[in-house]
C-alpha positions as CSV (number, residue, x, y, z in Angstrom):
1,X,139.1,-63.9,18.7
2,X,138.6,-63.4,15.0
3,X,136.5,-60.4,14.1
4,X,134.7,-59.5,10.9
5,X,131.4,-59.1,9.0
6,X,129.0,-61.9,8.2
7,X,125.9,-62.7,6.1
8,X,123.2,-65.1,7.1
9,X,121.0,-66.5,4.4
10,X,117.6,-67.6,5.5
11,X,114.8,-69.2,3.5
12,X,111.1,-68.5,4.3
13,X,107.6,-69.4,3.4
14,X,105.3,-66.4,3.0
15,X,104.5,-65.2,6.5
16,X,104.1,-62.3,8.9
17,X,106.4,-61.9,11.9
18,X,106.4,-59.4,14.7
19,X,109.9,-57.8,14.8
20,X,110.4,-55.8,18.0
21,X,109.9,-52.1,17.6
22,X,109.4,-52.5,13.8
23,X,106.1,-54.2,14.5
24,X,104.5,-56.9,12.3
25,X,106.1,-57.3,9.0
26,X,105.0,-59.3,5.9
27,X,107.7,-61.5,4.3
28,X,107.1,-63.1,0.9
29,X,108.4,-66.6,0.4
30,X,112.0,-66.8,-0.8
31,X,115.5,-66.0,0.6
32,X,116.7,-63.3,2.9
33,X,120.3,-62.0,3.5
34,X,121.1,-60.4,6.7
35,X,124.4,-58.5,7.0
36,X,125.9,-58.2,10.5
37,X,129.0,-57.0,12.3
38,X,131.1,-59.1,14.6
39,X,133.8,-56.6,15.7
40,X,132.9,-56.8,19.4
41,X,134.8,-58.8,22.0
42,X,133.3,-62.2,20.9
43,X,134.1,-61.6,17.3
44,X,132.7,-64.0,14.8
45,X,131.5,-66.3,17.6
46,X,128.4,-64.2,17.3
47,X,127.6,-66.3,14.3
48,X,127.6,-69.4,16.5
49,X,124.9,-67.8,18.7
50,X,122.8,-67.2,15.6
51,X,123.2,-70.8,14.5
52,X,122.2,-72.0,18.0
53,X,119.2,-69.7,18.1
54,X,118.0,-70.9,14.7
55,X,117.8,-74.5,16.1
56,X,115.6,-73.4,19.0
57,X,112.5,-71.8,17.6
58,X,110.6,-69.8,20.3
59,X,113.7,-68.6,22.0
60,X,113.7,-65.0,23.4
61,X,114.8,-62.6,20.6
62,X,117.3,-59.8,21.3
63,X,118.1,-58.2,17.9
64,X,115.9,-57.8,14.8
65,X,117.5,-60.9,13.1
66,X,116.6,-63.0,16.2
67,X,112.9,-62.6,15.5
68,X,113.4,-64.3,12.1
69,X,115.8,-67.0,13.5
70,X,113.3,-67.8,16.2
71,X,110.3,-68.0,13.8
72,X,109.2,-71.4,12.6
73,X,108.6,-69.8,9.2
74,X,112.3,-69.1,8.6
75,X,115.2,-71.5,8.2
76,X,118.9,-70.6,8.4
77,X,120.5,-72.0,5.2
78,X,124.0,-70.6,4.8
79,X,126.4,-68.5,6.8
80,X,129.2,-66.4,5.1
81,X,132.0,-65.0,7.3
82,X,134.4,-62.3,6.2
83,X,137.3,-62.0,8.6
84,X,138.3,-58.3,8.8
85,X,139.1,-55.8,11.5
86,X,137.3,-53.0,9.6
87,X,133.6,-52.1,9.7
88,X,132.6,-53.5,6.4
89,X,128.9,-54.4,7.0
90,X,127.4,-51.1,5.7
91,X,129.6,-51.2,2.6
92,X,128.7,-54.8,2.0
93,X,125.0,-54.1,2.5
94,X,125.1,-51.2,0.0
95,X,126.4,-53.6,-2.7
96,X,123.7,-56.2,-2.3
97,X,121.1,-56.1,-5.1
98,X,118.2,-57.6,-3.2
99,X,115.0,-55.8,-2.2
100,X,115.7,-54.1,1.2
101,X,113.4,-54.6,4.1
102,X,113.3,-51.0,5.5
103,X,115.0,-50.2,8.8
104,X,115.8,-53.9,9.5
105,X,119.0,-54.5,11.4
106,X,120.4,-51.0,11.0
107,X,119.3,-49.0,14.1
108,X,123.0,-48.2,14.8
109,X,123.9,-46.8,11.4
110,X,122.5,-44.7,8.6
111,X,121.8,-47.6,6.2
112,X,118.3,-48.1,4.7
113,X,118.5,-51.8,5.6
114,X,120.7,-54.8,6.5
115,X,118.1,-57.4,5.4
116,X,117.5,-58.1,1.7
117,X,114.9,-60.3,-0.1
118,X,115.8,-62.5,-3.1
119,X,113.6,-65.0,-5.0
120,X,116.5,-67.4,-5.5
121,X,119.6,-68.2,-3.4
122,X,121.8,-65.1,-3.3
123,X,125.2,-66.9,-3.2
124,X,126.5,-65.3,-6.4
125,X,125.4,-61.8,-5.3
126,X,127.1,-62.2,-1.9
127,X,130.3,-63.4,-3.6
128,X,130.3,-60.5,-6.1
129,X,129.8,-57.9,-3.3
130,X,132.6,-59.5,-1.2
131,X,135.0,-59.5,-4.2
132,X,134.4,-55.8,-4.8
133,X,135.4,-55.2,-1.2
134,X,138.3,-57.6,-1.5
135,X,136.9,-59.7,1.4
136,X,137.9,-63.3,1.7
137,X,134.8,-65.5,2.3
138,X,134.3,-68.6,4.4
139,X,130.9,-70.2,4.1
140,X,129.0,-73.0,5.9
141,X,125.8,-74.7,4.9
142,X,123.5,-75.2,7.9
143,X,121.5,-78.4,8.3
144,X,118.5,-77.7,10.4
145,X,116.4,-80.6,11.6
């Protein structure tokens, strides 16, 4: 199984979403980048789970990002995968220039956030951060119904 780090790009209308222990959060309309790790036994197949979940609003959430993927206010736009055997998600998150959503997706590390807001699609910023870390990128545009 291929392991690595990934970024999910979601678009959203302005909304409020209850996110587990974080409670109800306000999200302005725009784009969000979530940085995740796929170093476990399933590797980058975790991304497939996220894609499936995004196509089934109302599913039962497990992780912070699931609350957004299950919300009808959010749409998964693009997935970026970075095959690597090293823990790169915190370094990648630290290089993103978006506005961090405090404590989101980082309960197992010391990062301020693993979710960032952008007013425009953040493809260039993700590419720039990946290049700094010498990560090869594989991207896929998601077509939600």
